[in-house]
N, C-alpha and C positions, 0 to 999 in steps of 0.2 A: 391666430394659430398658423405657424408656417406650414406650407403645403406638403413638405417632405418629412415632417416630424413623425418619428416612429412611436407607436403606442407601446408603453411599457408592458412587458409580458409579466404575468403574475409569477412570483417566485414560489417554488415548492416550499412547504413548511419545513423548518429545520428539524432534523432527526434528534430526538432527545438524547442527551449524553448517556443516560442509563441504558438505552437501547444499543447504542454503539458499544458501550463497555461490555454488554452481554453478547455481542456479536462475536463470531469466530473468523479471524483472518485466515485466508487461504492463498498460498502462492499460486500464480498462474502456471498450470502444468505445462504450458507450451514454452515457458522460459527456461533456458538452460542455465545451470549454475554449478560451481564447484568451489572447493576450498583450496587456497594456495598454500605454499609451504609455511606461511606465517599463521595459518589458521583462519585467515580472512575469507569471507564469502566473496566470490567474483561472479557477478551476474552478467550473462551474455545477452545483449539486446540486438535483435536484427535491425539493420539500417536499410531503409528504402533507398534505392539508387536515385540520384538527382537527375534532372532533365539533361539530355545531351547538350554540350556546349562547345565552345571553342577549344578547350583543352581536354575534352573527354577522352580522346584517344591517347593522351600522354600521361594523364594522372589516373592512377588506379585507386578507386574509392574502396574504403573498408566495407565489408559485408556485415560486420557486427561491431558493436561497441561494448567494451568491458567496463563494468562499474564495480569498483572495489569498495566493499563496505567496511566501516571501522568495526572495532570490537563490539560495541553496543548494537550496531546495525546488523552485524553478522549473527549475534546471539538471537536477536529478534527474528531475523529471517528464518533461522532454523526452527524456531518455535511456532511459526505460522503454518501449521499443518491442518487447519480446519477442525481441530479437536479442542484446542484451548481458546478461551474467550480473551478478549482484549484486556479485561480486568485481571484475569489470571496471569497473562503475560506481564502486565504492569507490576503485579505482586512479585513475580520472579525477578524483574529488574530491580525492585526495591531490595530484595534479598542479596542479589549478586553484586550490584553496583552501589548499594547504599544510598539510593535516591530517596527523596521524600515521596510518599504515595502520590500526592497531587502532581508533583514534578514528573514522576514516571508516567502518569496517565496523560498529562497534557503533551509531553514530548512524544509519547507513543502515538497519540491521536494525530499529531502533526506529521509524523513520519509515515503513518499509514495512509494519510490523505495524499501525501506526495507520491507514494508508491502506487496508490490506486489511480491517480491522475495519469500515471505513465503506463497503466495497464499491467503492472507487475503483480498486483494482489487484488483480491476482492474480499468483501466482508459478507459472511453468511449471517443473515439476521436471525435472531432467536425466534423460534416458532411460538406464536401466541398460544396460551393454554386453550384447550378445547372448551366448548360451552359446558360440558359435564364437569370438567376439572374446576372451572371458574365458580360453579355453584356449590362446590364442597366447602 
């Protein structure tokens, strides 16, 4: 065995799709956003300044980056209010954009994962039934 070999860390068990579909996505309240004249959502993300370098006095770095969402992304963004579940949003995508249910769910899950990795949204997990409710 090589002396500097890292031991593999155990991976967290995957979250069942049913739990994710029952979760409620919520936009990060610290993220600023607006709609532009075409009705697209424009998300404003703060950018950390880079380390001072040779040209730091000459080049002005942007303090924020703007991400313009397409029609589907804008629609989903506005629906992520912490009230609707992922599955309910998928159903609305099926109705509005004529997606197949499975296509809407898988695309939405990939989109939410990308947004969550960037700190733009979080998922509120469903509350498990209390022990009294489970016995009924």
